[in-house]
C-alpha positions, 0 to 999 in steps of 0.5 A: 096141768091143773085138776078142777073139781066142780070148776075149782082148782083141786089139790089132792092130799094123802087122805084121797088115797087109795084111788081108782081111776077107770075109763075106756080108751080115748076118754082121757083116763090115761093122761089124767092119771099122768097129770095127777101123778105129775101134780103130786110130784110137783107138790114135793111128794115122792112118786113111783110110775109103772106103765105098760107103754112107753108113750105114757112114760114119755108123757110123764117125763114131759110134765116133770121138769123139777123134782126128778130125784123124787120120782121113780119111773120103771122103764120096763113095762114088765110085771115081774120087774115091777114086782121086784122094784117094789119089793126093793123100794125101801120108802114104798109106803111114802110114794104115790104109786101109779099102776097105769094100764092095770088091764094089762096086768095080772092079779099078782100086781094087785096082791103086791100093792093092795095094802098100800095107801098111796096107790092109784089103780088106772085103766079100763076096769071092765078089761082088768083081770082083777076087777072083782078085787078092785070093786071090793076094795075100799077106795078113798076116791074113785074117778070114772071117765066112762060107765063101767059094767063091773062097777056101774055108777049112778048119774054118769052119763056121756061125759066129754073127753077129760071129764070124769065123776069123782066119788070120794070121802073128801071130794065129790063132783065133776072132775076135769083137767084145765087144758089151757 
């Protein structure tokens, strides 16, 4: 699934990370995050996928048919298992790491991953226990699918589903999935 910024096909690179993707339920935040990670994998990057929900893992699996050897999908949604996996992944700094459903996890997840450059924190920022730390973090890209009370963004009216606003060092504008 292509990602468009200002209606132009956009390819993300390492300079666009770390990344924060925030949105409330039913805005397309989750599906967008999954598509982004799948696109990175399709572009030949190594990825690591962590989510609390099986449906998200299934949606990711549906999008990746090739390059599965470059993908680590943590089957458990348990935080302690995730922390153990990242401790024992020798090429972690070379992998794009998606922490989906960040609001489900404790600050331990943030502390273990905050120094990684290729990390993506995705979920409902306002429900996240470590939101204050995320607001303070220097992200290269921030994408909002809905207004956040903890990290309000100017000019972010009511957007249609799968539409967001990206504020980045390299890319800025309206971001959406090209759903065909």
